[in-house]
C-alpha positions, 0 to 999 in steps of 0.5 A, a space after each residue: 511474486 504473489 507469495 509476498 502479497 501477504 507480507 505487503 498486506 500485513 505491513 500496509 495494515 499498520 499504515 491503514 490506521 495512520 491514514 493510508 490506504 492500500 490501493 492497486 498500483 495500476 490505478 495510479 500508475 497503470 501497473 499490473 493488478 498484482 502490484 500494490 502500494 500504500 497510498 497516503 493522503 497526507 505526509 507521515 512523520 517519524 515523531 
């Protein structure tokens, strides 16, 4: 579903400023290149 990719990037943009990086899921779990996920180097807190 490439149509939803823009939404993923939009949501991930807010995580980037919180120390997270948008990476290809394939690099971490051998998934397809079109599968993206947000990888955080440290746990996020709600407060």
